[in-house]
LUMKOLNU-828283 format. One record per residue (C-alpha): residue number from 1; x, y, z. Coordinates in nm, 4 decimals, always signed. Layout:
! LUMKOLNU-828283
@k:NUM	u:X	v:Y	w:Z $
...
END
This chain:
! LUMKOLNU-828283
@k:1	u:+0.5532	v:-1.8712	w:-0.8114 $
@k:2	u:+0.6868	v:-2.0860	w:-1.0947 $
@k:3	u:+1.0500	v:-2.0178	w:-1.1783 $
@k:4	u:+0.9747	v:-2.0053	w:-1.5506 $
@k:5	u:+0.7268	v:-1.7200	w:-1.4984 $
@k:6	u:+0.9687	v:-1.5377	w:-1.2681 $
@k:7	u:+1.2586	v:-1.5468	w:-1.5124 $
@k:8	u:+1.0290	v:-1.4694	w:-1.8049 $
@k:9	u:+0.9116	v:-1.1455	w:-1.6466 $
@k:10	u:+1.2553	v:-1.0397	w:-1.5267 $
@k:11	u:+1.4236	v:-1.1154	w:-1.8598 $
@k:12	u:+1.1425	v:-0.9521	w:-2.0531 $
@k:13	u:+1.1446	v:-0.6282	w:-1.8583 $
@k:14	u:+1.5216	v:-0.6032	w:-1.8596 $
@k:15	u:+1.5149	v:-0.6356	w:-2.2374 $
@k:16	u:+1.2535	v:-0.3663	w:-2.2858 $
@k:17	u:+1.4663	v:-0.0631	w:-2.2171 $
@k:18	u:+1.7975	v:+0.0305	w:-2.0635 $
@k:19	u:+1.6216	v:+0.3333	w:-1.9223 $
@k:20	u:+1.3259	v:+0.1642	w:-1.7500 $
@k:21	u:+1.1775	v:+0.5043	w:-1.6711 $
@k:22	u:+0.9378	v:+0.5215	w:-1.9678 $
@k:23	u:+0.6140	v:+0.3275	w:-1.9349 $
@k:24	u:+0.6092	v:+0.0104	w:-2.1403 $
@k:25	u:+0.3085	v:-0.2201	w:-2.1717 $
@k:26	u:+0.3873	v:-0.5850	w:-2.2412 $
@k:27	u:+0.1527	v:-0.8340	w:-2.4083 $
@k:28	u:+0.2413	v:-1.2018	w:-2.3983 $
@k:29	u:+0.0700	v:-1.4090	w:-2.6667 $
@k:30	u:+0.1450	v:-1.7802	w:-2.7085 $
@k:31	u:+0.4859	v:-1.7362	w:-2.5476 $
@k:32	u:+0.5818	v:-1.4387	w:-2.7670 $
@k:33	u:+0.6051	v:-1.0919	w:-2.6125 $
@k:34	u:+0.5290	v:-0.7565	w:-2.7725 $
@k:35	u:+0.5722	v:-0.4086	w:-2.6242 $
@k:36	u:+0.3480	v:-0.1044	w:-2.6548 $
@k:37	u:+0.3785	v:+0.2570	w:-2.5478 $
@k:38	u:+0.0164	v:+0.2987	w:-2.4306 $
@k:39	u:-0.2487	v:+0.0928	w:-2.2587 $
@k:40	u:-0.4878	v:+0.1721	w:-2.5441 $
@k:41	u:-0.2726	v:+0.0088	w:-2.8112 $
@k:42	u:-0.1809	v:-0.2817	w:-2.5819 $
@k:43	u:-0.5461	v:-0.3660	w:-2.5082 $
@k:44	u:-0.6362	v:-0.3341	w:-2.8780 $
@k:45	u:-0.3791	v:-0.6060	w:-2.9516 $
@k:46	u:-0.5082	v:-0.8540	w:-2.6914 $
@k:47	u:-0.6391	v:-1.1935	w:-2.7938 $
@k:48	u:-0.7989	v:-1.4637	w:-2.5793 $
@k:49	u:-0.5631	v:-1.6118	w:-2.3175 $
@k:50	u:-0.3071	v:-1.3309	w:-2.3544 $
@k:51	u:-0.1327	v:-1.1713	w:-2.0572 $
@k:52	u:-0.0962	v:-0.7948	w:-2.0202 $
@k:53	u:+0.1688	v:-0.6555	w:-1.7847 $
@k:54	u:+0.1139	v:-0.2960	w:-1.6746 $
@k:55	u:+0.4019	v:-0.0703	w:-1.5654 $
@k:56	u:+0.4274	v:+0.1329	w:-1.2481 $
@k:57	u:+0.3077	v:+0.4906	w:-1.2213 $
@k:58	u:-0.0029	v:+0.6763	w:-1.3335 $
@k:59	u:-0.1855	v:+0.5361	w:-1.6349 $
@k:60	u:-0.4506	v:+0.7614	w:-1.7890 $
@k:61	u:-0.7496	v:+0.6365	w:-1.9885 $
@k:62	u:-0.7923	v:+0.9761	w:-2.1524 $
@k:63	u:-0.8401	v:+0.9292	w:-2.5241 $
@k:64	u:-0.9688	v:+0.5740	w:-2.4939 $
@k:65	u:-1.3105	v:+0.5286	w:-2.6558 $
@k:66	u:-1.5409	v:+0.2269	w:-2.6434 $
@k:67	u:-1.8086	v:+0.1944	w:-2.9106 $
@k:68	u:-2.0212	v:-0.0485	w:-2.7092 $
@k:69	u:-2.1194	v:-0.4085	w:-2.7766 $
@k:70	u:-2.3023	v:-0.3141	w:-3.0964 $
@k:71	u:-2.0353	v:-0.0726	w:-3.2141 $
@k:72	u:-2.2656	v:+0.2288	w:-3.2302 $
@k:73	u:-2.1824	v:+0.4073	w:-2.9035 $
@k:74	u:-1.9225	v:+0.6669	w:-2.8135 $
@k:75	u:-1.8150	v:+0.6164	w:-2.4540 $
@k:76	u:-1.5188	v:+0.8456	w:-2.3945 $
@k:77	u:-1.2320	v:+0.7757	w:-2.1545 $
@k:78	u:-1.3465	v:+0.4123	w:-2.1383 $
@k:79	u:-1.1165	v:+0.1137	w:-2.1805 $
@k:80	u:-1.3137	v:-0.2063	w:-2.2480 $
@k:81	u:-1.1796	v:-0.5562	w:-2.1894 $
@k:82	u:-1.3850	v:-0.7965	w:-2.4026 $
@k:83	u:-1.1385	v:-1.0860	w:-2.4356 $
@k:84	u:-1.0420	v:-1.3570	w:-2.1848 $
@k:85	u:-0.7094	v:-1.2215	w:-2.0570 $
@k:86	u:-0.4931	v:-1.1820	w:-1.7478 $
@k:87	u:-0.3905	v:-0.8291	w:-1.6495 $
@k:88	u:-0.1176	v:-0.7741	w:-1.3915 $
@k:89	u:+0.0004	v:-0.4544	w:-1.2256 $
@k:90	u:+0.2850	v:-0.3985	w:-0.9804 $
@k:91	u:+0.0521	v:-0.3624	w:-0.6804 $
@k:92	u:-0.1381	v:-0.0756	w:-0.5197 $
@k:93	u:+0.0561	v:-0.0382	w:-0.1961 $
@k:94	u:+0.4076	v:+0.0163	w:-0.3271 $
@k:95	u:+0.4274	v:+0.3960	w:-0.3285 $
@k:96	u:+0.5845	v:+0.5264	w:-0.6512 $
@k:97	u:+0.6202	v:+0.1666	w:-0.7670 $
@k:98	u:+0.2423	v:+0.1131	w:-0.7682 $
@k:99	u:+0.0337	v:+0.0677	w:-1.0814 $
@k:100	u:-0.2444	v:+0.3282	w:-1.0841 $
@k:101	u:-0.5272	v:+0.3672	w:-1.3366 $
@k:102	u:-0.5649	v:+0.7352	w:-1.2627 $
@k:103	u:-0.8943	v:+0.8225	w:-1.4331 $
@k:104	u:-1.1622	v:+0.7105	w:-1.6749 $
@k:105	u:-1.3692	v:+0.3925	w:-1.6810 $
@k:106	u:-1.2109	v:+0.0470	w:-1.6799 $
@k:107	u:-1.4811	v:-0.1822	w:-1.8198 $
@k:108	u:-1.4785	v:-0.5634	w:-1.8220 $
@k:109	u:-1.7636	v:-0.6891	w:-2.0384 $
@k:110	u:-1.9127	v:-0.9684	w:-2.2443 $
@k:111	u:-1.6444	v:-1.1841	w:-2.4017 $
@k:112	u:-1.4065	v:-1.1499	w:-2.1061 $
@k:113	u:-1.5258	v:-1.4629	w:-1.9219 $
@k:114	u:-1.2392	v:-1.5995	w:-1.7130 $
@k:115	u:-1.0437	v:-1.2730	w:-1.7016 $
@k:116	u:-0.8097	v:-1.2027	w:-1.4085 $
@k:117	u:-0.7070	v:-0.8545	w:-1.2893 $
@k:118	u:-0.4519	v:-0.8136	w:-1.0096 $
@k:119	u:-0.2212	v:-0.5573	w:-0.8524 $
@k:120	u:-0.3821	v:-0.2293	w:-0.9661 $
@k:121	u:-0.5168	v:+0.0825	w:-0.7955 $
@k:122	u:-0.8237	v:+0.2230	w:-0.9693 $
@k:123	u:-0.8878	v:+0.5933	w:-0.9121 $
@k:124	u:-1.1604	v:+0.5918	w:-1.1780 $
@k:125	u:-1.4654	v:+0.3732	w:-1.2236 $
@k:126	u:-1.4362	v:-0.0062	w:-1.2470 $
@k:127	u:-1.7212	v:-0.2176	w:-1.3895 $
@k:128	u:-1.7866	v:-0.5883	w:-1.4448 $
@k:129	u:-2.0792	v:-0.6086	w:-1.6867 $
@k:130	u:-2.2677	v:-0.9163	w:-1.8123 $
@k:131	u:-1.9658	v:-1.1427	w:-1.7778 $
@k:132	u:-1.8946	v:-1.4385	w:-1.5478 $
@k:133	u:-1.5910	v:-1.5976	w:-1.3816 $
@k:134	u:-1.3906	v:-1.2752	w:-1.3546 $
@k:135	u:-1.1440	v:-1.2478	w:-1.0658 $
@k:136	u:-1.0325	v:-0.9155	w:-0.9172 $
@k:137	u:-0.7546	v:-0.9677	w:-0.6630 $
@k:138	u:-0.5197	v:-0.7474	w:-0.4594 $
@k:139	u:-0.6554	v:-0.4279	w:-0.6109 $
@k:140	u:-0.7620	v:-0.0983	w:-0.4557 $
@k:141	u:-1.0636	v:+0.0982	w:-0.5756 $
@k:142	u:-1.0968	v:+0.4644	w:-0.4821 $
@k:143	u:-1.4158	v:+0.5227	w:-0.6810 $
@k:144	u:-1.7268	v:+0.3347	w:-0.7874 $
@k:145	u:-1.6968	v:-0.0388	w:-0.8514 $
@k:146	u:-2.0019	v:-0.1974	w:-1.0152 $
@k:147	u:-2.0868	v:-0.5623	w:-1.0793 $
@k:148	u:-2.3993	v:-0.5663	w:-1.2928 $
@k:149	u:-2.6081	v:-0.7537	w:-1.5482 $
@k:150	u:-2.6421	v:-1.1266	w:-1.6054 $
@k:151	u:-2.3350	v:-1.2956	w:-1.4619 $
@k:152	u:-2.2201	v:-1.5412	w:-1.1973 $
@k:153	u:-1.9127	v:-1.6650	w:-1.0101 $
@k:154	u:-1.7274	v:-1.3354	w:-1.0214 $
@k:155	u:-1.4668	v:-1.3401	w:-0.7468 $
@k:156	u:-1.3316	v:-1.0425	w:-0.5502 $
@k:157	u:-1.0536	v:-1.1147	w:-0.3031 $
@k:158	u:-0.7907	v:-0.9274	w:-0.0995 $
@k:159	u:-0.9048	v:-0.5883	w:-0.2256 $
@k:160	u:-0.9378	v:-0.2519	w:-0.0520 $
@k:161	u:-1.2595	v:-0.0943	w:-0.1756 $
@k:162	u:-1.5052	v:+0.1909	w:-0.1479 $
@k:163	u:-1.8541	v:+0.2154	w:-0.2958 $
@k:164	u:-1.9003	v:-0.1385	w:-0.4272 $
@k:165	u:-2.2406	v:-0.2048	w:-0.5839 $
@k:166	u:-2.3422	v:-0.5606	w:-0.6751 $
@k:167	u:-2.6680	v:-0.5764	w:-0.8690 $
@k:168	u:-2.5926	v:-0.8736	w:-1.0954 $
@k:169	u:-2.8264	v:-1.1707	w:-1.1115 $
@k:170	u:-2.5531	v:-1.4091	w:-0.9990 $
@k:171	u:-2.3957	v:-1.1794	w:-0.7434 $
@k:172	u:-2.0307	v:-1.2185	w:-0.6442 $
@k:173	u:-1.8087	v:-1.4214	w:-0.4169 $
@k:174	u:-1.6306	v:-1.1814	w:-0.1823 $
@k:175	u:-1.3616	v:-1.2911	w:+0.0583 $
@k:176	u:-1.0854	v:-1.1209	w:+0.2593 $
@k:177	u:-1.1631	v:-0.7676	w:+0.1428 $
@k:178	u:-1.1595	v:-0.4340	w:+0.3250 $
@k:179	u:-1.4701	v:-0.2244	w:+0.2510 $
@k:180	u:-1.4355	v:+0.1346	w:+0.3676 $
@k:181	u:-1.7557	v:+0.3148	w:+0.2732 $
@k:182	u:-2.1290	v:+0.2524	w:+0.2619 $
@k:183	u:-2.2004	v:+0.5234	w:+0.0044 $
@k:184	u:-2.3826	v:+0.3754	w:-0.2931 $
@k:185	u:-2.3268	v:+0.0168	w:-0.1818 $
@k:186	u:-2.5651	v:-0.2699	w:-0.2472 $
@k:187	u:-2.5097	v:-0.6433	w:-0.2425 $
@k:188	u:-2.7410	v:-0.8935	w:-0.4097 $
@k:189	u:-2.7262	v:-1.2720	w:-0.4470 $
@k:190	u:-2.3724	v:-1.2852	w:-0.3059 $
@k:191	u:-2.1560	v:-1.5031	w:-0.0816 $
@k:192	u:-1.9650	v:-1.2723	w:+0.1506 $
@k:193	u:-1.7065	v:-1.4155	w:+0.3910 $
@k:194	u:-1.4070	v:-1.3040	w:+0.5982 $
@k:195	u:-1.4304	v:-0.9366	w:+0.5046 $
@k:196	u:-1.4058	v:-0.6232	w:+0.7183 $
@k:197	u:-1.6859	v:-0.3710	w:+0.6715 $
@k:198	u:-1.6087	v:-0.0353	w:+0.8303 $
@k:199	u:-1.9828	v:+0.0302	w:+0.8490 $
@k:200	u:-2.3072	v:-0.1608	w:+0.8357 $
@k:201	u:-2.5911	v:-0.0691	w:+0.6049 $
@k:202	u:-2.9197	v:-0.2312	w:+0.5191 $
@k:203	u:-2.8457	v:-0.3054	w:+0.1557 $
@k:204	u:-2.8008	v:-0.6834	w:+0.1510 $
@k:205	u:-3.0480	v:-0.8944	w:-0.0491 $
@k:206	u:-3.0386	v:-1.2735	w:-0.0878 $
@k:207	u:-2.6875	v:-1.2951	w:+0.0588 $
@k:208	u:-2.4962	v:-1.5369	w:+0.2772 $
@k:209	u:-2.2641	v:-1.3509	w:+0.5171 $
@k:210	u:-2.0139	v:-1.5482	w:+0.7232 $
@k:211	u:-1.7010	v:-1.4753	w:+0.9293 $
@k:212	u:-1.7138	v:-1.1016	w:+0.8616 $
@k:213	u:-1.6354	v:-0.8078	w:+1.0907 $
@k:214	u:-1.8952	v:-0.5296	w:+1.0924 $
@k:215	u:-1.7783	v:-0.2031	w:+1.2502 $
@k:216	u:-2.0964	v:-0.0309	w:+1.3648 $
@k:217	u:-1.9352	v:+0.2025	w:+1.6202 $
@k:218	u:-1.5840	v:+0.3158	w:+1.7044 $
@k:219	u:-1.6833	v:+0.4768	w:+2.0345 $
@k:220	u:-1.6993	v:+0.1648	w:+2.2540 $
@k:221	u:-2.0753	v:+0.2142	w:+2.2782 $
@k:222	u:-2.3012	v:-0.0781	w:+2.1941 $
@k:223	u:-2.6545	v:-0.0349	w:+2.0636 $
@k:224	u:-2.9312	v:-0.2587	w:+1.9323 $
@k:225	u:-2.9219	v:-0.2612	w:+1.5517 $
@k:226	u:-3.2283	v:-0.3352	w:+1.3419 $
@k:227	u:-3.1333	v:-0.5471	w:+1.0380 $
@k:228	u:-3.3916	v:-0.5469	w:+0.7619 $
@k:229	u:-3.6035	v:-0.3018	w:+0.5671 $
@k:230	u:-3.7708	v:-0.2768	w:+0.2283 $
@k:231	u:-3.4370	v:-0.3517	w:+0.0596 $
@k:232	u:-3.2669	v:-0.5839	w:+0.3060 $
@k:233	u:-3.4231	v:-0.9294	w:+0.3229 $
@k:234	u:-3.3627	v:-1.2998	w:+0.2651 $
@k:235	u:-3.0143	v:-1.3049	w:+0.4204 $
@k:236	u:-2.8316	v:-1.5482	w:+0.6459 $
@k:237	u:-2.5716	v:-1.4203	w:+0.8936 $
@k:238	u:-2.3418	v:-1.6664	w:+1.0695 $
@k:239	u:-2.0193	v:-1.6479	w:+1.2692 $
@k:240	u:-1.9863	v:-1.2707	w:+1.2176 $
@k:241	u:-1.8370	v:-1.0233	w:+1.4655 $
@k:242	u:-2.0436	v:-0.7123	w:+1.5373 $
@k:243	u:-1.8445	v:-0.4211	w:+1.6821 $
@k:244	u:-2.0622	v:-0.1734	w:+1.8709 $
@k:245	u:-2.3925	v:-0.3458	w:+1.7964 $
@k:246	u:-2.6336	v:-0.6203	w:+1.8883 $
@k:247	u:-2.8228	v:-0.7047	w:+1.5651 $
@k:248	u:-3.1866	v:-0.8112	w:+1.5612 $
@k:249	u:-3.4619	v:-0.8464	w:+1.3023 $
@k:250	u:-3.8271	v:-0.9395	w:+1.2567 $
@k:251	u:-3.9888	v:-1.2268	w:+1.0711 $
@k:252	u:-4.0999	v:-0.9943	w:+0.7912 $
@k:253	u:-3.7521	v:-0.9816	w:+0.6402 $
@k:254	u:-3.6569	v:-1.3516	w:+0.6392 $
@k:255	u:-3.3176	v:-1.2900	w:+0.8009 $
@k:256	u:-3.1434	v:-1.5473	w:+1.0192 $
@k:257	u:-2.8558	v:-1.5161	w:+1.2682 $
@k:258	u:-2.6390	v:-1.8058	w:+1.3841 $
@k:259	u:-2.3312	v:-1.8155	w:+1.6100 $
@k:260	u:-2.2869	v:-1.4372	w:+1.5961 $
@k:261	u:-2.0494	v:-1.2529	w:+1.8280 $
@k:262	u:-2.2089	v:-0.9240	w:+1.9300 $
@k:263	u:-2.1360	v:-0.6115	w:+2.1359 $
@k:264	u:-1.7622	v:-0.6232	w:+2.0689 $
@k:265	u:-1.5762	v:-0.3085	w:+2.1778 $
@k:266	u:-1.3817	v:-0.1323	w:+1.9038 $
@k:267	u:-1.0848	v:-0.0693	w:+2.1338 $
@k:268	u:-1.0538	v:-0.4454	w:+2.1863 $
@k:269	u:-1.0841	v:-0.5466	w:+1.8206 $
@k:270	u:-0.7741	v:-0.4692	w:+1.6116 $
@k:271	u:-0.4069	v:-0.4913	w:+1.7050 $
@k:272	u:-0.3316	v:-0.1468	w:+1.5580 $
@k:273	u:-0.6189	v:+0.0120	w:+1.3665 $
@k:274	u:-0.4299	v:+0.3389	w:+1.3095 $
@k:275	u:-0.1454	v:+0.1568	w:+1.1355 $
@k:276	u:-0.3779	v:-0.0593	w:+0.9282 $
@k:277	u:-0.2990	v:-0.3753	w:+1.1242 $
@k:278	u:-0.6331	v:-0.5568	w:+1.1266 $
@k:279	u:-0.5204	v:-0.8672	w:+1.3079 $
@k:280	u:-0.7509	v:-0.9326	w:+1.6007 $
@k:281	u:-0.6365	v:-0.8686	w:+1.9560 $
@k:282	u:-0.6122	v:-1.1726	w:+2.1802 $
@k:283	u:-0.9099	v:-1.0451	w:+2.3852 $
@k:284	u:-1.1335	v:-1.0101	w:+2.0784 $
@k:285	u:-1.4378	v:-1.2376	w:+2.0581 $
@k:286	u:-1.3569	v:-1.3052	w:+1.6929 $
@k:287	u:-1.0354	v:-1.4991	w:+1.7642 $
@k:288	u:-1.0772	v:-1.8586	w:+1.6439 $
@k:289	u:-1.4507	v:-1.7881	w:+1.6173 $
@k:290	u:-1.5043	v:-1.8538	w:+1.2463 $
@k:291	u:-1.6964	v:-2.1511	w:+1.1166 $
@k:292	u:-1.3588	v:-2.3077	w:+1.0243 $
@k:293	u:-1.2044	v:-2.2480	w:+1.3673 $
@k:294	u:-0.9900	v:-1.9627	w:+1.2324 $
@k:295	u:-1.0245	v:-1.5927	w:+1.3128 $
@k:296	u:-1.3107	v:-1.3983	w:+1.1618 $
@k:297	u:-1.2104	v:-1.1187	w:+0.9264 $
@k:298	u:-0.9406	v:-1.0987	w:+0.6613 $
@k:299	u:-0.6752	v:-1.2909	w:+0.8541 $
@k:300	u:-0.8894	v:-1.6012	w:+0.8831 $
@k:301	u:-0.9132	v:-1.8967	w:+0.6412 $
@k:302	u:-0.6287	v:-2.1338	w:+0.5551 $
@k:303	u:-0.4738	v:-1.8666	w:+0.3258 $
@k:304	u:-0.5087	v:-1.5276	w:+0.5014 $
@k:305	u:-0.4943	v:-1.1771	w:+0.3549 $
@k:306	u:-0.1372	v:-1.0842	w:+0.2602 $
@k:307	u:-0.0028	v:-0.8190	w:+0.4935 $
@k:308	u:+0.2443	v:-0.6873	w:+0.2354 $
@k:309	u:-0.0368	v:-0.6624	w:-0.0261 $
@k:310	u:+0.2179	v:-0.7525	w:-0.2914 $
@k:311	u:+0.0954	v:-0.8859	w:-0.6255 $
@k:312	u:+0.1560	v:-1.2472	w:-0.7210 $
@k:313	u:+0.3470	v:-1.1519	w:-1.0378 $
@k:314	u:+0.7122	v:-1.0368	w:-1.0026 $
@k:315	u:+0.7672	v:-0.6620	w:-1.0336 $
@k:316	u:+1.0590	v:-0.4238	w:-0.9925 $
@k:317	u:+1.0605	v:-0.2891	w:-0.6370 $
@k:318	u:+1.3956	v:-0.1086	w:-0.6709 $
@k:319	u:+1.5609	v:-0.0042	w:-1.0000 $
@k:320	u:+1.9009	v:+0.1579	w:-1.0219 $
@k:321	u:+2.0594	v:+0.2004	w:-1.3671 $
@k:322	u:+2.3760	v:+0.3977	w:-1.4265 $
@k:323	u:+2.3738	v:+0.6733	w:-1.6858 $
@k:324	u:+2.7042	v:+0.5521	w:-1.8315 $
@k:325	u:+2.9069	v:+0.2351	w:-1.8721 $
@k:326	u:+3.1921	v:+0.1400	w:-1.6420 $
@k:327	u:+3.5600	v:+0.1011	w:-1.7338 $
@k:328	u:+3.4936	v:-0.2391	w:-1.8913 $
@k:329	u:+3.2136	v:-0.1057	w:-2.1102 $
@k:330	u:+2.9351	v:-0.2636	w:-1.9047 $
@k:331	u:+2.6253	v:-0.0770	w:-1.7848 $
@k:332	u:+2.5819	v:-0.1131	w:-1.4061 $
@k:333	u:+2.2261	v:-0.2253	w:-1.3265 $
@k:334	u:+2.0801	v:-0.3071	w:-0.9860 $
@k:335	u:+1.7325	v:-0.4603	w:-0.9737 $
@k:336	u:+1.5278	v:-0.5860	w:-0.6778 $
@k:337	u:+1.2314	v:-0.8000	w:-0.7782 $
@k:338	u:+0.9470	v:-0.8837	w:-0.5378 $
@k:339	u:+0.6321	v:-1.0941	w:-0.5507 $
@k:340	u:+0.4109	v:-1.2871	w:-0.3143 $
@k:341	u:+0.2012	v:-1.5790	w:-0.4337 $
@k:342	u:+0.0448	v:-1.7215	w:-0.1155 $
END
């Protein structure tokens, strides 16, 4: 993390309010910062290459309305990002200090090419629509997440997700994510590596899947698993770990397997599944079994998944501000700032 960015954020947030309990939304434009009292007004002020800093706590999209690309629609409770911007929250795993979009539809659409979103929990719908080169990192989605339309090179990394659906022509690049549900999930035209899927479904089309962990059973029972159907075809699987399954296919579906590790027992896979520790046990077949010689799953690659799940942008982890000045007329303030870049 660059020192200039660190001190900018700390100085900026300290200057916003001596209270620091009210939600304040900060937009940085060309080195000049402005503050807003709602996400709606902050997003309306955004211009290309601006940065938007979201506060901790619940953020509602109630009252936000998007009129669509042509300006003739009326999509309620929808916040649309249609500029190339960077949006930073305080993280999704920080308890009361998390940034949470609590409802509504967070929409990233045409015009937002190159946008970055990081450090947010989405309890409502999240959509990437007809826009390329968007990065979603260190976010949590508790509802539907769609990537759709004509787009390419959208990047999803270090996220905790349910119900992801990728139907875009250019697919996505997915790496080091945790995917918890197979409800409503499809993946098309995508490169999918070093993720953990707590299920396996037959909804992959034209995908390359490498160094992933597929949890097909948690009962230490292994079965033969047919991969391929009317939807699932034209995929390549390599260096993946299959827990509770031995995958096979037929020539009809144009699916290939290479260097797979199969019939792994669930009890021998993770260090502490119950505590969310998804490092691989020393006895696991996936240790040093990736195509790069690293572990398969989220703790592989040269830059593994961050255990703390902290955002890369500094945020206030602990804030203590006295209600009155001391004997010298100064206001006692205690701030702990945290961040994790790599």
